[in-house]
C-alpha positions in Angstrom: 0.0 0.0 0.0 1.4 3.4 -1.0 2.5 5.7 1.8 3.1 8.8 -0.4 1.0 11.9 -0.3 -1.7 13.2 2.0 -5.2 11.9 2.4 -8.1 11.7 4.8 -5.9 9.4 6.9 -3.6 12.3 7.7 -0.8 14.3 6.1 1.8 11.8 6.9 -0.3 8.6 7.0 -1.0 6.1 4.3 -3.2 7.2 1.4 -6.8 6.0 1.2 -6.9 3.0 -1.1 -9.8 2.4 -3.4 -10.1 -0.9 -5.4 -12.5 -1.1 -8.3 -13.2 -4.7 -9.5 -14.4 -4.8 -13.1 -13.7 -3.4 -16.5 -17.1 -2.4 -17.9 -19.3 0.7 -17.8 -19.9 0.8 -14.0 -16.2 0.2 -13.3 -14.9 3.0 -15.6 -17.7 5.4 -14.7 -16.8 4.8 -11.0 -13.1 5.4 -11.7 -13.6 8.6 -13.6 -16.2 10.0 -11.2 -14.1 9.2 -8.2 -11.0 10.8 -9.6 -13.1 13.9 -10.4 -14.4 14.1 -6.9 -11.2 13.4 -4.9 -8.4 14.6 -7.2 -5.1 12.9 -6.1 -6.1 12.5 -2.5 -6.7 8.8 -2.9 -5.0 5.9 -4.6 -7.2 4.0 -7.1 -6.6 0.5 -8.5 -8.5 -1.3 -11.2 -8.8 -5.1 -11.1 -9.9 -6.5 -14.5 -9.2 -9.7 -16.4 -10.0 -8.4 -19.9 -7.5 -6.0 -21.4 -10.1 -3.9 -23.2 -13.3 -2.0 -22.6 -15.7 -2.8 -25.4 -18.6 -0.4 -26.1 -21.0 -3.2 -26.2 -24.3 -1.4 -26.9 -23.2 -0.9 -30.5 -22.4 -4.6 -31.1 -25.9 -5.1 -32.5 -24.8 -3.2 -35.6 -21.9 -5.6 -36.5 -24.0 -8.4 -38.1 -25.5 -5.9 -40.6 -22.1 -4.4 -41.7 -22.8 -1.2 -39.9 -19.4 -1.1 -38.1 -17.9 -2.8 -35.1 -18.0 -1.7 -31.5 -15.2 0.6 -30.3 -12.5 -0.9 -28.1 -10.4 1.0 -25.6 -7.3 -0.6 -23.8 -7.9 -0.5 -20.1 -4.2 0.2 -19.5 -4.6 3.5 -21.3 -7.9 4.4 -19.5 -6.4 3.5 -16.1 -3.2 5.4 -16.8 -5.1 8.5 -18.0 -6.9 8.7 -14.6 -3.9 7.8 -12.4 -5.1 4.3 -11.5 -3.0 1.2 -11.2 -4.3 -1.7 -13.4 -4.1 -5.3 -12.1 -4.7 -7.7 -15.0 -6.5 -10.4 -13.1 -10.0 -11.6 -12.2 -11.7 -10.9 -8.9 -12.4 -14.0 -6.8 -13.4 -13.2 -3.2 -13.5 -10.6 -0.4 -12.6 -10.6 3.2 -14.5 -7.6 4.5 -13.2 -7.8 8.0 -9.5 -7.6 6.9 -10.3 -5.4 3.9 -8.7 -7.8 1.4 -9.8 -8.8 -2.1 -8.5 -12.0 -3.6 -7.8 -12.7 -7.3 -8.1 -15.8 -9.3 -4.4 -16.1 -9.7 -4.0 -16.1 -5.9 -3.2 -12.5 -5.4 -4.4 -10.3 -2.5 -5.2 -6.6 -2.7 -5.8 -4.4 0.3 -8.5 -1.7 0.2 -10.1 0.9 2.3 -13.1 1.0 -0.1 -14.0 -1.6 -2.6 -16.4 -1.0 -5.6 -17.6 -4.2 -7.2 -18.6 -3.8 -10.8 -18.5 -7.4 -11.8 -21.4 -7.7 -14.2 -23.9 -10.5 -14.4 -23.4 -14.0 -15.7 -25.5 -15.1 -18.7 -26.7 -18.6 -19.5 -29.2 -20.0 -22.1 -32.9 -19.6 -21.4 -33.8 -22.2 -24.1 -31.9 -25.1 -25.6 -30.9 -25.4 -29.3 -31.5 -21.7 -30.0 -29.2 -18.7 -30.7 -28.6 -17.2 -27.3 -27.4 -13.6 -27.6 -24.0 -12.8 -26.1 -22.6 -9.4 -27.0 -19.1 -10.7 -26.6 -19.5 -12.7 -29.9 -22.8 -11.4 -31.3 -21.4 -10.2 -34.6 -20.2 -13.5 -35.9 -23.0 -15.6 -34.5 -25.9 -13.4 -35.7 -24.2 -12.7 -39.0 -24.8 -16.3 -40.0 -28.5 -15.9 -39.3 -28.7 -12.7 -41.4 -27.1 -14.6 -44.3 -29.6 -17.4 -44.0 -32.4 -14.9 -44.1 -30.9 -13.2 -47.1 -30.5 -16.5 -49.0 -34.0 -17.7 -48.1 -32.9 -20.5 -45.7 -34.7 -18.9 -42.7 -38.2 -17.6 -43.3 -39.7 -17.7 -39.8 -37.6 -16.2 -37.0 -38.7 -15.5 -33.4 -36.9 -13.2 -31.0 -37.5 -14.2 -27.4 -37.1 -12.3 -24.1 -37.1 -14.7 -21.1 -38.5 -13.6 -17.7 -36.2 -12.3 -15.0 -33.6 -9.4 -14.6 -32.7 -8.2 -18.1 -32.2 -5.4 -20.6 -34.5 -6.2 -23.5 -33.8 -3.3 -25.8 -31.1 -5.1 -27.9 -33.6 -7.8 -28.8 -36.0 -5.1 -30.2 -33.1 -3.5 -32.1 -32.1 -6.9 -33.7 -35.7 -7.5 -34.7 -36.1 -4.1 -36.3 -32.7 -4.2 -38.0 -33.4 -7.7 -39.3 -36.8 -6.5 -40.7 -35.0 -3.6 -42.4 -32.4 -5.9 -44.0 -35.1 -8.3 -45.2 -37.0 -5.3 -46.8 -33.8 -4.1 -48.5 -33.1 -7.5 -49.9 -36.7 -8.1 -51.0 -36.9 -11.2 -48.8 -40.2 -12.5 -47.3 -39.6 -13.4 -43.7 -42.0 -13.8 -40.8 -40.6 -12.1 -37.7 -42.0 -12.5 -34.2 -41.0 -11.0 -30.9 -42.0 -12.8 -27.7 -41.8 -11.1 -24.4 -43.1 -11.5 -20.8 -43.7 -7.7 -20.7 -47.3 -6.4 -20.8 -46.4 -4.2 -23.7 -43.3 -3.6 -25.9 -40.5 -2.1 -23.8 -43.0 -1.5 -21.0 -40.3 -0.6 -18.5 -40.1 2.8 -20.3 -43.8 3.6 -19.7 -46.8 4.0 -21.9 -45.6 6.8 -24.2 -42.4 5.1 -25.2 -44.1 1.7 -25.4 -46.7 2.9 -27.8 -44.1 4.4 -30.0 -42.1 1.2 -30.1 -45.2 -0.8 -30.8 -45.9 1.3 -33.8 -42.3 0.9 -35.1 -42.6 -2.9 -34.8 -46.0 -2.9 -36.6 -44.6 -0.8 -39.4 -41.6 -3.2 -39.7 -43.9 -6.2 -39.9 -42.8 -7.7 -36.6 -45.6 -9.6 -34.8 -45.4 -9.0 -31.0 -46.6 -11.5 -28.4 -46.7 -9.9 -25.0 -47.3 -11.6 -21.6 -45.9 -14.8 -23.0 -43.5 -17.4 -21.6 -42.3 -19.8 -24.4 -41.1 -23.4 -24.4 -39.6 -25.0 -27.4 -41.1 -28.2 -28.9 -39.5 -29.5 -32.1 -39.8 -26.5 -34.6 -42.5 -24.7 -32.6 -42.6 -22.2 -29.8 -45.5 -22.8 -27.3 -46.4 -19.5 -25.7 -47.8 -19.9 -22.2 -50.2 -19.4 -20.6 -52.4 -19.1 -23.8 -51.0 -22.1 -25.5 -50.3 -20.3 -28.8 -48.1 -22.2 -31.2 -45.5 -20.4 -33.4 -43.9 -22.5 -36.1 -40.3 -21.2 -36.4 -37.1 -22.1 -38.2 -34.8 -20.0 -36.0 -35.1 -18.7 -32.5 -33.0 -15.9 -31.1 -33.1 -15.5 -27.3 -31.8 -13.2 -24.7 -29.9 -15.1 -21.9 -31.1 -15.5 -18.4 -28.9 -13.6 -15.9 -27.5 -14.5 -12.5 -25.3 -12.5 -10.2 -21.7 -13.2 -9.4 -22.4 -14.8 -6.0 -19.4 -13.1 -4.3 -17.7 -15.3 -1.8 -17.5 -13.3 1.5 -20.6 -11.1 0.9 -24.3 -11.6 1.5 -26.2 -12.4 -1.7 -29.7 -11.5 -2.9 -31.8 -13.8 -5.1 -29.9 -15.5 -7.9 -26.5 -14.4 -6.6 -26.9 -10.6 -7.1 -25.3 -8.2 -4.7 -27.7 -6.3 -2.4 -27.0 -2.6 -2.1 -28.7 0.3 -0.3 -29.6 3.6 -2.0 -26.1 5.0 -1.5 -24.5 2.0 -3.2 -23.2 0.2 -0.1 -23.6 -3.5 0.6 -25.8 -3.5 3.7 -23.9 -4.3 6.9 -20.5 -4.5 5.2 -18.2 -1.5 5.8 -16.3 -0.1 2.9 -17.9 -2.4 0.2 -20.0 -0.9 -2.6 -21.4 -2.3 -5.8 -22.8 -1.0 -9.1 -23.9 -2.3 -12.5 -25.4 -5.5 -13.6 -24.1 -7.4 -10.5 -26.5 -5.6 -8.1 -30.0 -6.7 -7.3 -31.8 -4.0 -9.4 -34.1 -5.7 -11.9 -33.2 -3.6 -14.9 -29.7 -4.2 -16.4 -28.6 -1.2 -18.4 -25.3 0.6 -19.0 -26.9 4.0 -18.2 -28.3 2.8 -14.9 -24.9 1.2 -14.1 -23.3 4.6 -14.6 -25.8 6.2 -12.3 -25.2 3.5 -9.7 -21.4 4.1 -10.0 -21.8 7.8 -9.6 -23.8 7.3 -6.4 -21.1 4.8 -5.1 -18.3 7.3 -6.0 -19.8 10.0 -3.8 -20.2 7.5 -0.9 -16.5 6.4 -1.3 -15.3 10.0 -1.5 -17.2 10.8 1.7 -15.7 7.8 3.4 -12.3 9.0 2.4 -13.0 12.3 4.1 -13.6 14.4 1.1 -16.4 17.0 1.6 -18.9 15.9 -1.0 -22.7 15.6 -1.1 -23.6 12.0 -1.1 -26.0 10.9 -3.8 -28.9 8.4 -3.6 -29.9 6.2 -6.5 -32.9 7.6 -8.3 -32.9 5.8 -11.6 -33.7 7.5 -14.9 -33.7 5.4 -18.1 -32.1 7.0 -21.1 -31.7 4.8 -24.2 -31.1 5.1 -27.9 -33.1 2.5 -29.9 -31.6 1.5 -33.3 -34.4 1.0 -35.8 -32.7 0.5 -39.1 -33.7 4.0 -40.1 -33.5 7.0 -37.8 -32.9 6.1 -34.1 -35.3 6.9 -31.3 -34.3 8.3 -28.0 -36.3 7.0 -25.0 -36.3 8.4 -21.5 -38.3 7.4 -18.4 -38.1 7.8 -14.7 -38.2 4.5 -12.8 -40.4 3.8 -9.8 -41.2 0.4 -8.4 -39.5 -1.2 -11.4 -41.7 0.5 -14.0 -41.3 3.7 -16.1 -43.3 6.8 -15.9 -43.0 10.3 -17.3 -41.6 8.8 -20.5 -40.6 10.6 -23.6 -39.6 9.7 -27.2 -37.5 11.9 -29.4 -35.8 11.7 -32.8 -32.9 13.7 -31.3 -30.7 13.0 -28.3 -31.9 14.9 -25.3 -29.0 14.1 -23.0 -25.4 15.3 -23.0 -22.9 14.1 -23.9 -24.9 12.2 -26.6 -24.3 8.4 -26.8 -25.8 5.0 -26.7 -25.0 4.9 -23.0 -25.8 8.1 -21.0 -22.9 8.2 -18.6 -21.9 11.6 -17.1 -18.2 11.0 -16.8 -17.4 8.1 -19.1 -19.5 9.7 -21.8 -17.3 12.8 -21.7 -14.1 10.7 -21.9 -15.3 8.7 -24.8 -16.5 11.9 -26.6 -13.0 13.3 -26.2 -11.4 10.1 -27.5 -13.7 9.7 -30.5 -15.3 13.1 -31.1 -16.8 12.0 -34.5 -17.7 8.4 -33.7 -21.3 7.3 -33.3 -21.8 6.2 -29.8 
């Protein structure tokens, strides 16, 4: 542990040590926000197994030849914000001793720990194409080619129940419909969701707009439906509707990281209070898809990280106003034509006060609305579509 510099521990004492575990949106937003709040008064380390941060929301464009997702070396990001990068995976935490363990056997001391570990996906249905944004381009490109060549004429897009972010499924359905139209290919597209209405989490205004987009694109929507797969048919429960399909594309089910040494909520997700702290565990915070909030979204992950950053800064003795998590959804929906920008305040897991706009209403503009990370990416790629 470094002993250089002053901190909340005193002018001659050791510096306050912050460890951030993860390399995604929540981790980087937390890193940048914390550095903006505390300056050089704390030491920050980033623990991540992957060498790059991938801007995953734009991965859905890749199968249609619309460009690959941007990639940013984590070593450069960490160095830019004065953080030490540890290229390893998080394994466990000893909260009493304030130690975090790595998969390679290392141990890292911390005064505050921010867990931004993400969720773990697994297939909801067997023998279907389960979406994984780490390899979506190659896997889905094959389906697009089959549609273009007439080998797949009935395709269903399925959202399973449980914690999720369904918007990419809607984007893929709309982009697939657009490609089929451009290629003059007849294809029956269906979207199956447990939601009461399309993208219901955004509230009625946005949901109606999305429903109209799907209708215009020729995508049949089956709401309040829970499918099982029988041979070449989807059975939609509880109504028993049968859909004959040749291909099925499904979002994965998600479970939490089940962190050894911490309490777990249902399915292994990490419980947090409104200030981002794990209840009853001093110095440990969490943000992003790993926490037990039902909506998994990069913009919300950034908001959670911002909240946790203020709590950590206060713990380090920096005079800041501590935030509380008050979720606001902001999302760009790719349609195959002009995108739509959706916003909604979230209360009780549902959206209200929703809006739909053809222009981006938040700043900096981007697929993920992140106050600090968004600005950094805008500076790195000022002309890139984000």
